[in-house]
N, C-alpha and C positions, 0 to 999 in steps of 0.2 A: 529667545532661541527657537520657540516653535514657529514664530513668524518667519524666521530666516529659513527653517527647514522646509516650510511650505511654499517658499518663493520659487517662481518658475526657473530662476537661474540655477536652482539646485536640481533641476531635472537632469536625467542622463543626457549627456551632450548629444548622442545619436538621435535621441527622441526629440529633443528640442529643435535640432536641425531638421528633422523629418517633418515636424509640424510647421515649419516656416516655409517649406517648398510650395510653389504654386499648386502642384498637383494635390498636395495634402490639403491645402486650403479649399481647393475645388471640391475634393471629396467630402470634406466636412460641411461645406455649404449645401451639399445634396442630401445630407442625412435627414431622416424624418424628424419632425419637431418633437416627437415624444422621446425624451431621453431621461436617463436616470441622473438628474441634476441634484437631488436632495434626498434626504432620508425618507420624507413622506412619500415621494413618488416611487422610491425603491420599495418601501414596505407595501405600497398599493399593488405593485406588480407582483411581488411575492405572494400576496393575498390572492391574486388571480390564479396562481398554481394551487394554493391551499384549498381554495373554494371548490375545486373538482371533488373533493372528499367531504362534502357538507354532512353526509349521514354520519360518518365516523367522527367528524368534528362536533356533531351534536352529542354523540355519546361521551366524548371527552368533556364537553361543557357540563353535561349532567354529572359526571364524576367530580368535576371541579366544584359544582354546587354542593354535592354531598360532602365532599372532604372539607370544603370551607365551612359549611354549616356545623359539621361535627367538631371542627377545630374551635369554633366559637362556643359550642355547647359545653365542651370539656371544662374550661376555666369557670364558667358560670356555675357548674355543679360543684366544683371544688369550693367556691365562695359560699354557696348556700350551705354546704356541709360544715364549713368553719363557723359560720354564724350559729347554726343549730348547736354545735358542740359548745360554743362559748355561752349560749343562752341556756344550755342544759336541757333543752326541749327534747321530747322523744320524736319518733317518726320512723322513717324507713330504716330497717335493720342495716347495720354497717356492711355485712356480707353482701346483701342485695345491692346496696349502693356501690360497693367496690366492683361488683360484677357488672353493673350498668356503666360505670366509668370505664371499665376495661373494654366493654363492648363498644363504647363510643370511639375510644382511641384505636381499637383493632379495625373497626369498620372504616374509620378515617384513613388508616394506613393502606387497607385494601383498596379503597377508592382511589387513593393517591398512586398506588402501584398500577392500577388499571389505566388511569389517565395517562401515566408516563409510558406504559407499553403501547397503548393506542397512538399516542402522539408521536412516538418514535416511528411507528409504521407510516403514519401520515408524512412525517418529515422525510423519511427515506424515499418514499414515492415522489414527493415534491422534488427533491434533488435529482432523483432519477430522470424526471421529465425535464428539468432544467438543463441537466447535462446532455440529454438526448437532443433537446432543442438547439442547444449550442453547437453540438457536433454536426447536426444536419445543416445548420445555418452556415457553418464553416465550409461545408461543401457546396453551398450555393453561391459563395462569394467569388468574385472575379479574381483572375490571376494577379492583376495589379495590387490588390489588397495584400496578398502574401508577399509580393515583392518589396513592400514597405514595412513588413513586420518580422521580427525574429521568432523562429519556431518555438524557442524556449519560452518566450514571453506569452505566446498563445497557449502553450502547454500549462503555464502557471494558472491561467485563468480557468482551464479545464480541471485542474487538480486543487491547487492550494485555495483558490477563491471559492471553489465549490465546497471544499471541506469546511471552510469557515462558515458558509451558509448552513451546511448540514449540522455542525456542532451546535450552532445557535438555535436552530429549529428544534433539535433534540432536547436541549437543556433550558432554553430561555423562553421559547414561545409559550409553553404551558404556564410559565410563571406569570406571564402578563395577564392571563385569564384569571388565575387564582388570586393574584395580588389585588386586582380590581374588586373581585367579590369580597375578599377578606376586608379590605379597606372600607367598602360600603357597609358591610355587616358590623364591623367593629365600631364604626362611627355611630350607627343607629343604636347599638347596645350601650355605648358609653354615654350617649345623650340621654337615655332612659335612666341609667344608674346615677349619674351626676353631671348636670350640664356645666357646673363650674370646673370640675376636674377636666372635662372634655376640652374646655376653652384653654385651660392651662397646657393641656397636651398639644393643642394646635399652635401654641406660641413658637414651637420649634419649626413648624412647617416653612414659614417665610425664610428662615435661615437656611433650611435645607435646600429650598428652591433656588435661592440666591447662590449658594455654593455650587450646586449641580450645574446651574447655567454657566458660572464662570469657568468651571473645569471643562464641561463638554464643548464649550465654544473653542477651546484650544486643543483638546484631544482629537476632535473629529478630523481636522486636516492632517494631524500627525499619523493617524491610522490609515488614511487614504495615501499619504506619502509613503508610509511603510509598505503598503501593498504594491505601489508602483515600483518602488525600489526592488521589492522581492521579485516581481515580474522581470525587471531589467536584469537582475542577477541571474535568474534562471536562463534568460536568453543568452547571456554571456557565457555561462557554464556550457550550454548546449553548443554554442558556436566554437568554443575552444576545444571541447572534446572531439567534435567533428573534424576540426582542423589540427588534431594532434601532430600528425605527420609534418605539417608545415611548420608548426611551432617549434618542434625539435630540429627540423632541417635547418632553420635560421637561428637556432639557439636563443629563442625569445622566451624561455621559461621564466626568467626573472621578471621580464616586462609584463608577461601575462599575470603572474602572481601579484605583481604590484597593482595592476589595474583591477584585478579581482579584490584586493585589499580595499581599494578605494570604494568600490560598489558595496563590499561588505560593511565598510565603516558607515556608509550612508544608512544602511539598514540598522546598524547598531545605534546610531544616534537617534534616528526617528523612533525606533522601538523603545529606546531607553526613556526619551521624554514622554512618549505616549503612555507607557506603563507607569512612569514615576508620577506624572500629573494625574492620570486616572486613578492611581493608588491613593490619592488624597480622599477620594470619595468614601470608601469604607471607614477611613479614620475619622472624617468629618461626621458621618452618620453615627458612628459609635459614640463620639463625643457628645453629640446632641441627644442621643438616646439616653445616656447617663444623666445628662442635665434634666431631661424630661422625667426620668424616674425619681430624681432627687426632689424635684418640685412636687410631683404627685404624692410621694411618701410624706414629705413635710406638711403640705397643706392638708392632705388626707388625714394625717395624724391629728392635726388641730381640729378638723371637722368631727373626727371620731370622738375626741375628748368632750366636745360640746354636744354629742349625741346627734349630730346632723346626718352622719352616715355610720355604717358598721364597719368592723375590722374586715369582714368578708368582702365588703364592697371594695376596700382598698386593695385587698389581695387580688380580686378579680380585675380591678382597674389597672393595676401594674401589669398583669398578664395581658390585658387587652392593649395596653400601651405598647407592649412589646409586639403584639399581633399588628398594631397599627404601623409601627416602624419597620417590622421584619420584611414586609414586601419591598419597602424602599431600600432596605439594606441588601436584599437579594438582588434587586436590580442594579444597585450600586456595585456589588461584587461581580455581576456578570456584565457590567457595562463595557468592559474591554472586549469581551467576546462579541457583544452586540455591535459595537462600532466597527470592529474588524470585519464582521459578516456584512454589514451595510456597505462597507468600502468594497468587499469582494463581490457582492451582488451588483453593485454599480459598474464594476469592471466587466462582469458577465453581460449585463444589459447593454453596456457600451458596444460590445461585439454584436449582440443581437440587433441593435439599431443600425448597424451598418447595412447599406443597401445591397440587395442581392445582385448577382450578375444581371445586367440589363435584360429585362424580360424580352422574349421573342416578340417582334412586331405583331400587330393584330392580324395581318394577313399572312404570317409565317405558317408554312405547311411542311410536313415531312417530305423527304425526297426518297424515292423508292430506288429503282435501278440507276446507277451512276455510270456514265460512260468514262468520265474523267477529263472532259474538255474544261480548261481553266483559263480565265482571262482577267487581266488587270487593266483598268482604263483610267488613266490620269490619277492614280491613288496618291493621296498626301496623308501623312500620318505623323503625329507628335506624341511622345511620352509626356513632355512638359509643354504646356501651351506656349507658343511663340518660338519654339525651338524644333523645327521640322527634322524628323529622322529619315522619312522617305519623301521624295520630291517629284511628284508627277510621274510615278511608275506606270508604264503601259507595256504589256506583252500578252501573247496568247500561247497556250500549251494544248496541243492536240491530244485526243485520247491515246494513251499508250506511250506517249513520248516521255523521254528522260531529260529533265531539265536540270543542268548544273548551275549552281549560284556561287559566284566567286567574288572576291574583292578584299580590300584591306579590312583590318579590324575596325569596327564601328561603321561599316559601309551600309548596313541595314539588312544583311542576309537573313539573320534569324527573325528580324521584325517583319519581313516579307511573309514568312511561315506563320508567325503569330497572328497575322491578319487573315490569312487563308483559313485558319482553324477557328477564328473568332475569339481567340483569347483576348485580343484587343480590337477596338473598332476603329476603322479609318476615319480621318477627319473629313475627307471628301474623296470623290471618285467612286468607281464601281468595281467590285470583285464579283465575278460570276462563275458558277459551276454548271456546266451543260446548258449555258444560256440563261440561267436563273441567277438573279442577284442573290448573294448568300444572305442578305438581310431578310429575304422572303422564305428562307429555309430555317427550320427549327434547329437550334444549336446542337442538340443531342443527336438528331437525325444526320446532320452534316458530319459530325465527328465519328459517327458509327461507320462511315464509309471511308475513314482515314486511319492510318497506322503510323506511329512515330517511333523512330529509333534515334534517340538523342545522344549528344556527345557524352553526357554523364548518365549512363544507364543506371536505372534504379530497379532493385529487386526487393520484393517483400519477404518478410519472414515466413517460411513455409517450404514445401518441397519444390524441387526443380520442376516437377510435372505441374504443380499448381501455378508457378510463375510463368511457365510457357503458355498455360491455358487461360491466363488472366484476361486476354482480350476476346476469348471465345469459350465461356465456361462450359458450354454443352459439348465441346469437342471430345472425341473418343480418344483412348490411349494411342490407338494406331495413328490418328491424325497428329497427335503430339510428337510421336516418334518421327513421323514423316517430315514434319516441320523442322525438327532438330537435324535430321539428315540434310535437308536443303540448305540449312544454315551452317552445315559442317560442324555441328556441336554434338552429334550423337556419339562420336568416338571418345571424346573426353568424358562425356556423361556416363558412358558404359564402364569406364575405368574407376569411377568414383564409388566409394562404399555405399551401397544402397541404390546406386544408379539414379533413376528418375525419382525415386522416393527419398533421396537424401535431403534432409532438412537444412535449409540455408538460414544462417542467423541474420540479424538486421542488415539490410542493404547488401546481401550476398556475401556475408562473411564467410571465409573458408575456401573461396575460389579466387582466381586471378581476375584482374580487371578485363583482360582480353576475353576470358571465359564468360564473364558477366555480359559483355557486349554481344557475344555469340548467342547467348540465351535471349537477350533483347531482340535480336534479329530473328530468332526462331519464333518469339511471341508475335512479332509483326507478320511473319509469314502465315502463321496459323489464323490470324485475324482476317486474312484474305481481303485486303482493302481494295477499293478502286483507285484511291490516291494514296501514295506512299511518300513519306517524308523521312529522309536520312540526313540528320544534322551531325556531320562528322562521325558517322556510324562506325568508321573503321579507324578512328584516331587512336584507339587504345589497343589495337591489334597489330602484332608484329608483321613484317612484310611477308614472311612465309605463310602465316595464317590468312593474311589478306589475299594472297594469290589463291589459296584453297577455297575461300568463300566467293570469289568473283563469279564463278560459275553458278553458284547457288543464287547470288544476288541477281544475276542476269535473268534466271528463271523466275525469281520473285518479281522483277520489274516487267517482265513480258506481259503485255496486255494491260498494264496499269500505268497511270500517269505518275511519274516519280520525280520528286524534287530533292536534289542532292546537294547539300552544302558540303564541299570538300576542299582540301588543300593539296591533295596528291594528284599529280598530273595524270597518272595512269587511270585514276577514277574519273577525272574530268573529261578526258579525251574520248571516252566511250559515249558520252551524253549526245543526244540528238541536237540539243541546242544549249548553249552556254550564255548566262546572263552575267555581265560584268558590272558590278556596282562600285561606286565610290562616293563618299559623302552623301549618301542617300539618293544618288541619281543613277539611272541605267545608262551607262556610257556606251556599251556595245552588246550585241546579241548575235549569235550565229553559231555554226558548227566549229569544231576545233580547226579544221582546215581553212574555213572562211575567215576566221579571226586571225589566224596565224599569217594568212596571205596579205593582210593590210596592217599598216602601222597603228599602234594603239596600245592601251594599257595591257591587254591580254598577251600580245606578242612580246611586250617588255617582260611580263611575268615569266612567260615560257622561256625566254632566252636568259633569264636570271638577272635582268636588270632590276626587277621589282619582285620581292618575295610574296608568295601566297601566304596569307595570314587570316 
């Protein structure tokens, strides 16, 4: 069963398909060689984070030494006391002995408490750094990475996988240190007390090792599968909740529930077998421990009758046998958490191993003042190798010109803009801004001179003022209001409770789609870019509102190079030049009057023979 669950055929269908695409294979081929492929490599990388607190770790290790030493001393004192009582010999008063014994156990408890508190501090800081590194790295990854991943699946790595690592470091990491010391100390004392009984105690070790190896070989893949399934389920939940309107509009509730049930069942199966098989570990350990105790007591009793050892030694040996197997029991009981954490850490490091957005070329420099001259020269681009999306695109845009881009769906309109902003890189050809190849311009510098108003406007949780100011954090309140006025958003903002200080929920909850679009336009106005991109910026605005903002948009575009992807004729006809794309090729370019005067795709679109799309 565990082999079937770990088979690639049981991967989520969308993930399996994504991994078979040429683009995914090419991305995987470019990844760094250092990857979290096994638990040794994963633990080594976690240690890289822990090692930053070597001073605190040294104190933890000191407390482990103290608590381990005291835990070994206590049973020995009890054994000595028993032998002296049976022998009837005098010695240390019982009250003094009891006080010393109490001090040993109290100090051991204090040392154990301190090591736990300090280790929790180290663990929390370690997870804090890992989570921060992951979040930073996510913002360095290129747009194509996010196009192939579900947001919920990425969120699962930030939350569930990190929580698994955190819980393990808090509870299990310290156990590794103390267990190692207790094992070593126990073996030494047992060897001194009775080599024969020590050998008998060690007889169960091969059985323990064989059982652990058999179980862990099967549970490791199951815990990894469970984490993958959990990430897929989180992605599916996020996707369906985001598209709840569509689900209800097409009455697909039952279908969605059924698909959720399938994913949920995969988690149930992998979790069931992982927990069931790993649950054999404590049962195996307890059984072998009881066997070990029976052997020690039986053989020890015979030795005591013959005078080879004392009763106190038998009592001490039984306690040390428990001390010997207790660390193994603890590790066995926490093995589920340990395996789950390793699987989670591997998924985190898997993202950290993804290549950053291609670094700026060695000669790349910032660009200061931008006039806005843009040129494409024989640009070819493919999302998937061998399937060209743009085919030999060439055109020039003069500073301050408005360029409308039209064409059927899939013609390559948005891809053109993706290349200009360097979200994607062209396969060949040259794209230049003010005569400079954009590959010689630092990405951050290039994008700082551009502003985008996309078809699906996105607003962050926060006030309206903060959302408008997003592209220019240092802008004054007066500048924010002025930008809203130019976008024709001021009037509806003023009517809202709280006005500019109204707090919007996630993605602009509480206002209409058209109002969200107006705020996005105001945000672009405030950014004061040299190059403006409007990708269906008025698609969610009714005709009356569109007419109201045309004047504001014209003021915004004045003196700026603007690229407008639009379907409405009254938006297109105002452009200085229109680019007509189809199947990735630039078929026509010119003004509205020029294109209308000659037969072609544009004139067919205008006359209604072909729809704008």
